[in-house]
C-alpha positions in Angstrom: 0.0 0.0 0.0 1.0 3.5 -0.5 1.7 6.0 2.2 -1.4 7.9 3.4 -1.6 11.4 2.0 -1.8 14.4 4.3 -5.5 14.8 3.7 -6.2 11.2 4.7 -4.2 11.6 7.9 -6.1 14.7 8.8 -9.5 13.0 8.1 -8.5 10.0 10.3 -7.4 12.3 13.1 -10.7 14.2 12.9 -12.7 11.0 12.9 -10.8 9.7 15.9 -11.3 12.9 17.8 -15.0 12.9 17.0 -15.3 9.3 18.1 -13.7 10.1 21.5 -16.5 12.6 22.2 -19.1 9.8 22.3 -19.6 8.0 25.6 -21.9 5.3 27.0 -24.6 7.8 27.9 -25.0 8.9 24.3 -25.5 5.3 23.3 -28.3 4.6 25.8 -31.8 4.1 24.4 -33.9 7.2 24.0 -36.6 8.1 26.6 -40.2 7.4 25.6 -42.1 10.4 24.2 -44.1 12.6 26.5 -46.4 15.6 26.1 -48.3 16.3 22.9 -47.2 13.2 21.1 -49.4 11.0 23.3 -52.3 13.3 22.8 -51.8 13.2 19.0 -51.7 9.4 19.0 -54.9 9.2 21.1 -56.6 11.7 18.7 -55.6 9.6 15.7 -56.8 6.5 17.3 -60.2 8.0 18.1 -60.5 9.4 14.6 -59.6 6.1 13.0 -62.2 4.3 15.1 -64.8 6.9 14.2 -64.0 6.5 10.4 -64.3 2.7 10.7 -67.7 3.0 12.5 -69.0 5.4 9.8 -67.8 3.0 7.1 -69.6 0.1 8.8 -72.8 2.1 9.2 -72.7 3.0 5.5 -72.2 -0.6 4.5 -75.0 -1.7 6.8 -77.3 1.0 5.3 -76.5 -0.1 1.7 -77.2 -3.8 2.6 -80.4 -3.1 4.6 -82.1 -0.6 2.3 -84.4 -2.1 -0.3 -82.6 -2.8 -3.6 -85.4 -1.6 -5.8 -85.4 2.1 -6.4 -88.6 4.0 -6.1 -91.0 4.1 -9.0 -90.3 7.8 -9.8 -86.7 6.8 -10.6 -87.7 4.2 -13.3 -88.2 5.6 -16.8 -91.6 4.9 -18.3 -91.7 2.1 -20.8 -92.1 3.0 -24.5 -95.6 3.5 -25.8 -97.1 0.6 -27.7 -98.7 1.2 -31.1 -102.3 0.2 -31.0 -104.2 -1.0 -34.0 -107.9 -0.7 -33.9 -109.6 -4.0 -34.2 -113.2 -2.7 -34.2 -114.7 0.2 -36.0 -115.2 3.3 -33.8 -118.5 3.5 -32.1 -120.7 6.7 -32.4 -120.3 9.2 -29.7 -123.0 9.4 -27.1 -122.0 12.9 -26.1 -125.2 15.1 -26.0 -123.0 18.1 -27.1 -121.0 17.0 -30.1 -118.0 19.1 -31.1 -118.4 20.5 -34.6 -115.8 19.2 -37.0 -113.3 21.6 -38.6 -114.1 20.5 -42.1 -116.9 22.5 -43.7 -119.8 20.5 -45.0 -121.2 21.9 -48.0 -121.2 22.1 -51.9 
């Protein structure tokens, strides 16, 4: 191997000095969170339960409501063409409506 360059020696010395600054107290596990974090977690938990309850209620409503929509939502069927099978009967109306066609020579 070649001799280390001055930059490599300086980097090694800096890393060793930085490593000596760390002791066992710095390596201990962190303390559990306190304060607002527990409140935030509780709020998120309550909100997630509320959302799940609303989803369950919506699913139950969809399953329990009748599957047939009301009549006013159905379109009317197309009209059937009717063919007269018997000749029209004379009107029994005592006040006949005059026809629009003039009767005369």
